[in-house]
N, C-alpha and C positions, 0 to 999 in steps of 0.2 A: 504494500500500500504506500502511495506517495505521501510524503510529508510536505506540508505547506512551508514555504520559505519564511524564515523569521523576518519581521520588520524591525529595523533598528529604531529604538525609541528616540524621540526628539528630532526626527527628520520628517517634516511635513511633506506628504506626497504631493500636495497642491503646488509646491514650489518648483517641481520638475519642469513643467512647461515653460515657466518664466525663465529658468536658468537656460533652457535650450534656446529660447528666443534671444536671450542676451548673447549667447555664443554665436548664433547665426548673424547677429547684427554687426559683428566685427569683420565681416568679409569686405574686401576692398572695392569690388565693382559689381555692377548689375543693379538690381532693385534692393533698396534697403528695407528692412522690416520696420513698419510703422508701429507706433505704440498708442494708438487711439482707438480702443474698442468702443463700438457704438451699438446701443441697444435700440433697435427699431421696432420692437414688439415682443410678444411672448417668446419663449425658448425656441420653438421651431423656426422662427424667422430672425434670430439673432445673427449678426454678421460680425466677423472679427476685425475687418479693416486692417489685416495683418498679412504681409507676404514675406516669404523667405527670400534672402538675397540669392541671386543666381549668377554664375560666372557669365561674362559677356565679352566677346571679341570685337565688339563694335568700337570703331574709332570715332570719337566725337568729344563733347564736353559734358561735364557733370551738371545736372540741373534738377530741381525739384518740380515735378509735374503734378499739378493739382487735379486729382480725380474726385468723383463723387462717391461717397460711401455713407450709408445711413443718413441720407438727406443733408449731408454737410460736405465741405471740402476737406480732403485729407491729402497731404503731400507725399508723393512717392519719389524717392531719389533714383535717378537713372543716368546712364550715359547716353546722351542724345546725339544721334548722328547728324552731320550736316546734310542739308537737303540735296537730293540727287539732281534736281533741276535748279539751276542757279540763274533765274531770269534777270537778276540785278547784281551788281558788284558791291553795293553798299553793305558794309560789314554788319551793321545793326539790323538791316532788313533780312540778311541771311540768317542771323541768330533767331530773329522773331519767326521766320519761316520754319526753321527747324523745330522750334517749340510748338508752333501750331500743328505741324505734322505729327509730333509726339502726342498731342492732345486728340488729334483726329483718329489715331489708330485704335482699333478695337482692343480693349484690355485683354491680356493673356488669359488662358483658362484658369491659371492659379489666381489671378487678380479677380476674375469674375466669381470664382468660388469664395473669395474673401469678401465679396460684396462691392467691388469697384465697378463703376461705369463711367462713361464720358458722354456729355451732351454736345460737344463741339462738332459742328457739321463738317463732313468731308468736302474738300475742295476750297476751303478758305485759304487765302494766301495773303502775304505781307508785302508791301511795296515801300518805295522811298517816299520821304516827305515831299510836300509841294513847296514851292517858293513862298517864303514867309511863315512856314510852320515853325513852332518852337523846336529847339534842339531836343532830340530824342523821340520825336513823333513817329509813330508807326501807322501807316495807312493800310487799312484792310481792304480786301476785295468786296466786302459788304459793309454797309454802315453798321457801326457797333449797336446802335439803337434798334436795328432790325433783327439782331441775333436773339435767340432764346435767352432769358435772363440767366439761367444756370450756366449756359455756354459762355456768356459774357463774364460771369464771375470767375469761371475757370481760367479764361484768357487773362483777365486782369491780374489775378493772384499769381499765375504762373510767370507772367512777364515782370510783375513787380518784384518777385523773388529771385530773378535771374541776375547773377553777378556779371555774366557775360554781356547782358543787355543794358543794365543800369549800374552806373558807378556808385550812385548814392541812393538810399531809400527815398521813397516819395511816390507821388501819383504816377499812374501810367497814362500817357497821352496817346489817344487813339483817334483816328479819323477814318472816313470812308473813301470810296473811289471818286467821289464828287468834289466840288469846290467848297463845300461847307467847311467852316473852321473846325479844327479838332477839339476834343473835349478830354478832360482829365477825370480818371476814376481812381479810387483808393481801395486797397485790399484791407478792409477792417475785420475785426473779429465778428462783427455782425454779418458781413458778407460771407465769411467762411462758415459760420454756423447756420446761416439761412441764405444760401446762394440764390434761391428763387426770388428773393426780395430785393436784389440789387437794383438801384435806380437805373432805368433804361437810358436816361440822359445824364451824362456827367457834367462837371462844371465846365463852362465854355472857356476855352483858352485862346487868347489872342497874342500875337507876337509882341514882344517888348519893343517899343519904338526906339530907334537909334537916336541918341541925343545929337542935337544940332551942334556943329563946331562953333567954338567960342571965338 
């Protein structure tokens, strides 16, 4: 007759998953494990918002991509490849395009099992600013106010957190393909916790007038 293995006293079994998750988070590349469990209902519909890091041979830059999990935004760290199609040579536009393509991709099977989704529509692209736009403006192929609110929140928070795109923290300045002036959006805690409630219109931004020579 088999004997049950003894359980060492003083070692809580419930700590094992958390220790394993902490060890997985030390990997150097791929998707980092998030630490934001979200309860979206009774036990059968709970999602972990937690993915294991996986090795990746992708050449690109590290960035935090904001996905939707449990009706809020949760950042997933990835190595984002530069876009295959480079319609413009503007460095900021290329980084913005790479981040948009990362948001447009369907989450992996592991991410979907963990509860992650993305509302950013496929085909959205980034272009160069127009003459007179403030520095750092990203012109989208669709007007930001025409995008679904959750998609706009994902874009704003992803671009706002990109060190490759923004040298300093602050609002994200977005415009559309038309001549309308760009507007500024901020990634606040309210936007992250309730991305569907982001204002569809940001604060109107106009270029700073050049002082007249004395």
